[in-house]
N, C-alpha and C positions, 0 to 999 in steps of 0.2 A: 820383680815384686813378690811381697812375702801379705798375706792375708791372715787374718786371727779368730781365733774359736773360742767362746768361753766356755769355761766347763766346771759343772759340780762335782764331788764324790760326794761320798754321802755312805758314812759305815757303822751298820748298826750291829756291833759286836755283842759277844758274851757280856763284856766287863763294860764297855764304854759304845758311847754313842758320841760321832764325831762329822765335821763337816768341812771342806775346804774347796776354796773355786780356785783355779788355775785357768791362763792365759796359754790357749795353745795358737804358736804361730808355724804357718804353713806356706809352701813354695816350691816353685818347679827346680827341681835339680837336676833336671835335663838341658844340653847344652840345646842354644836357638837352632840349630838343623836335626834337632833328634824329635822322637813321641815325646811330649810332656811325662814330664815323672812326678807328682806332687807328693811331697813327706813333711811329716812332723819336724820342724827342723829344731824349734825350741820350743821350751815349755816354762813358763811364770807360775809360780805362788802368789797371789793374790791377798786371799784372805784364809786364813787357818782360824777354827773353833777351840777354843778347851774343850778338854773330853768331859762327856758327862755319863755318869753311872746311866748301862740302859736301864728306863723305869721298866718296873715289872709291876702287875697287879697280886701276881701268887706266883708261886716257883714256875710253874707253867704257862706263865701267859704275861703275853706283852702289855705293859700300857698303852696303848695306841692315840690316844688323846694328846698326852705327856709327851710322845714321842714328837709328834705333829707340834705340838708348841713350843719345841726347842728347836726343831727347824726351822717355821716359821721365824721367830728370833732371832736367828741365825743368819737368815736371808736378810732382814732389815738389819742386822748390823754392819753383812758384807757390803749392803748397799746398792742388793740387786735383786729383780724381780723372775720366777721362773721361766718366762718369756724371755728374758735376755740369754739365757742358757742353751746353747745348738749341741752338747754334746755331754757325755761324762755315763758314770755310772752309780746307782743307788747299788747296794749289797748288804747281804744278810750273811752273818759268818757264824762257827764256831757253834756254841750250845745253843747260840738266840734263835738258827734257822731250826732247831728242834721245838722250840715252845708251839704250843697247840693252834694260833692264832698268825704263825708268822706268815704266811700268805696273804692275810688278809691286809695285815698293817703293811705290806708293800703294795697290796693293792689302793690301798688308801692314802697313800700318799705318792701314789701315782702324779696327783695336780702338782706334787711340789715341782716334776721334775721339767714341768712347760714341756717344749716339745721336744728334747733331748731325750736320749738313749738311755732307757734301764735294765740295768745286767741285773739279775740274781746271782750270785757269786758261790758255786760249789768250790769243791776241795783244790781243787787245778787252777781256777781263773784266779783265786785269792792266795793259791802258792803266790803262782806269777806277778799280783798285782804287790803284796808284800815284799817280794825279794828285790822288786825294779825299785817301787820304795825307798828301800832303804840303800839302794845300788850293791849292790850281790855283782847283777852283772855286769856294771864296770868296773867292780874291784878285780872278776875273773880275768878279763880282757885286759884290763890293765899291767896286772901282773902274770899273765900267760898261765893262771892256775886253774882248777876247778876247785868251785866252792860248792858245798853245800850247807844251804841257806834256812835256820830255822826260822820259825817268824813264831812264838809262844804267847798266845793269848790266855783269855779268861776257859775257855773250854777245850781249843784242840791247835795243836803245833802243827803248823803248815810248813812242809817241806820241797824245798826248788833248787835241784840240780844245776849248775852250767859250766858249761866250757870253757877249754883258756882261750877261745874266741869270743869269748861271752854268750855263749847260744844257749837257750835253755836244751838243756837233756830229758830232764824227767821230772816228774813233782809228787808230791805222797802226802799222807796226813792222816796224824794219830789222834786218839781221843787223849791226850795229856797237856794240862792247865792250868791255869792257877784259879779258878772257879770252882774246879771241880767238888771242893767243900767250901761249905760260909760258915762264919762261926760270929756269934753275937762279942758284944766287950769283953764275956769274962770267958771264951774259948769255948762255949757250949756251942756243938755242932747244927744249925739250923738249916741245912742240907745237902745233899749227896746226891753228887751226879747218877746217873743210871749204869754209867761202865765201870762204875766201884765196887768193890766187894769188901765186907767187912768192916764198914762202919756206918754208924744209925745215927739217926737225929734222935737230939738230944742227951746224949753222951759227951762228957767233957772230956777233949782235948789237949794235949800238952805239944812241944817240940820233940818231945818223947816218946809219947806216944805215934807222933804220926812219922820218926822216922823210919819204918819198915813201908809203910803206903812213899815216902819221897825217894828211896833208893827202889823200890819198884816202880815210879813211873822215871827218874832218870836211866834207870837200867834199860825201859822200853825204847828212850830216846839213842842209846849209846847201841842197843843193836840194829837201830836203823841205818846209824851212821856206820857202821861196819866196826864198832871196839869190840865187838865181845859177839861170840858167838850166837848166831839168831836160834831162838825155843819158841813155844807156843806164848810165850807171854806178849812178844813184840806183835802176832797174831792177834790177840785179844785186843790190841790198842788199837790197829790202823781201822783208820773209816771207811777207805776205800782201797785204797793200795799205799804200798811205801815205795821209795824211789832205787831204782835198778844202778848198785854202785859201780861205776868204772875201777877199771886196775891199776889206780894212779891215785898216789897221794892227794889229801883232802883239807881244804881248809876251813874250816867251820866261822860261817856269819848266824849272829842274832838281830833279832828284832822285834816288837809285840812289848805289851807291858812288863812281862817278867823280864825281859831283857835287859831292863834298866835295874832291875834288881839283881844281879847276877852279883855271887860276889859279896854282898853288901850284907854281911855277920850281923851288925851292930843295929839294923833297924827294926823297932817292935815288929813282932810277927803276927800281930793283930791289926798291924794298921788299917791294911784292905778289908779288915773280915772273911780272909780268904787265904787261901795256900800260898799266892806268889811272894811271897818274903821268905818264907822259906823254900820253895823252889828252886827261886832264883838261887839262893843262897846253895841249895845244893849241886845245882848245876854248877856252879863255880868252881865247886871241890871233885868233880869230875873228871873222867877221861874227855871229854868234850871241848875244857879248856886247860887240859895238863898241859899243853906246849903251844899255847898262843889261842886266841880267836879275835874275830873283827866283830865290832859292834857295828852295829847297821849307821851310815847317815841319818836316818832316821830311826827308831825303835815304836816308841808309841804310836807315833803317827804314819807308819810305815804302807799299812794296809787304805787308811782313805787317804793319801798321797799319791798309792799308786793309781786308786779308782778315781780319783781327779785328774792325773795329769799321762796315766799310762794303760789307761783300760781301752782308750779309742785309737784305731788306726786308720788310713785311707785306701782307698782301693786303689785297683795300676791305674796303669797309664791313660786305656782308654774305657769309657763307659757311656752304655746307653740307658737311657732312662726316661719312659713316654708313659703319661697317665696313670701314674703312682701318686698316692696321697702319703705324704713321709709326715712323721716316721715311721717305721715296720720293725714291728717288735715280737720276740719269739718265735722266730722261724726255725722250724727243723728242718736241719740239715739231713737230706735224704744223697748219700754219695754212688754215685757210678763207677763204677771198676774200668780201669783201661780198656778192656776188652767189648765191653758192654758201650762205650764211648765211640768203639771205630766197628758195630755190628751196624746192619742195613737199617733201614728205619724201624720198619717191624718188628724187628726184634730188640733193638732202644726202644720204642716205647713202650715193649710189654714189661720191660724190664723196670722203667719206670714205675710202671703202672701198681708192678709188682710192691713198690717199696711204700708208693703213695695209700696202700692199703693200709697198712702198719700203723698210719697218722689219720685216718677218717678224713674230719673236713677242718684240723689245725694247716693254720698257715706254715706252708715249707720253703725252703728254699735248696733251688736243683747245686749240687755240689759235683764240679767235675773238674779233672787235672787241664782237658784240651789241648791243645797243640800247637807247635811252635811255628811260626810261618804259614799258616795251612793254607790252600788251594779253597778256589770260589767254589768248587765243586763237592770239597768237606764240608764246607759252609752251608752247605744248601742239604747237603744230606743229615748232619748234625740237626739243622735247625726242622727238618721234614719230621727225624725222630720225636724228635723232643715237643712239637706241637700236638703230635698223634697221643703223646704220652700226660701231657702236662694239661692238667681239667683242672687246677687250681688258679684262684683269681686273685691278686694279681700274680704275672708269671716270672719266678723271681731266680736267676742264677749264677752263679760263683765257679770264676774260672779261674786256675794257679797260673796260666798261660795269656798273654794279650792277645786277646779275640775277642774282647766283650763287644763293642760297637758294632762288628761285622758281624757278629752272631745275633746282635740284639735287632739290627735292620735285617738281615733275613727272616728274621721271627716275627717282624712285624707285615714283612708280604706274607708269611704264611696264616697269621693267626687275626688279622685286621686291623684298623687303628680302635676300636673300643677295649682291646684287651691292655691293660698296664702292663708294660715290660720291664722290668729293673734287669741289668745283665750287666754287672762287676766283673773285675780280673784283678789278676794280683794278689788272689784271696785263697787260703788254705782252710778250708771248713772243713774239719774232720767228722765223719758221722755219731749220731747220737749228742753234737753240739746243737747249740743255737745260734741266730744271728737278731743283729738287733743293727738297724739301717736308719741312719738321719738323712735331714736332707741334703743335696748335693750342693758344694761349695765351689769357691773360685770359680764362676760362671759358667758350673755344671762340669768340670773337670776332672771332681773329684768327690767321693762321697765317702763321710765318715763311718764307720761300724765299729762295732764290738764283739767278739766271738767270744761264746761265753758257755759256762755248763751251769744248769740250772740246781740250786742250793734244795732242794725238793722233789722229790721222785713219787 
């Protein structure tokens, strides 16, 4: 029997703000005689907003009331209210994440999320959402090839590398995008991104005068793709990291607003008041497109489709949730090493307490690998060490192995009925990432979660 969740994705991008409404279908894919395995088996897009230019009060400040008005009107057009939505993501991407009031804007918009999970996207999550929204993972699996996907937006280019089985291998992000420069209708520069050098507000620009800058931006993309020897230029444009390339042929895939403009030389270069048209044409002439390329199933909408349809995953086959109020948001992941997991309770508790010191009073999730088919004594030892070490409330545990129900019951014996305990499995939560948890679904047998990196440091 299938169950469905209404999901909303909201993308506050450098150039555009968009919203999408999806329905996610959940199903138990295990046999009748096996432990249940809940999975998202299908996705249906119900509504897509038009792209709006992201409202700004100034070059450094977002217009929060205007953004809120746009999104409220889109909820009305979609025929839904925030309380109808059970999961999804509100993400802020590219240059927009650098605006002075970006964090405050997300906080102000949180009431539009109803009870669903809110994720602010850092470069890694944004790369994955855009690539999956564009279908790069499916293309890699269907054709048995390595795909390097570029989502080229207004402020950044997000890279995602997929292997021939559709598996994510790496992500990266470069400060390369269409709105690093903005112009008035006469071609006078009105904005220069801090990542650029040699351009000044008030200067008159032409396609000819911008050619060296475009060559530089394209060269950075080519170096990231392994089409040129790596120089200091690439390091200048890297936001956090670039991808580690495999020793195998690559198919290049594109999405983002600039993707729609690749190779379109005849379009008025000032049409959008930025570098987008010229950058798209330059990429079309570059080594990236020399031997053919793949245009994403979604281009301009790739990130918001990913946010609305692919940001959510389900916990594993056994869960234990008692006493917690959902959603739980922004849980910082502290991850134990396997040697610490297997240590005696005293050593295990000290390892947890040492990691807790790094986060103060912030809510945390204890991330662990866990054990395959652990014995009763192992469950009790682990529960004793965790109960001694975890002083946070609620207690949230995320394991890779399917042992959450047994561990949750053992923790209940140690920590008492008053302590909220959420124990999930089938999840890999890396150290330094964050977890959002929505209310249990399908009779409490699965929990929707979003594993995220934050846009703000």
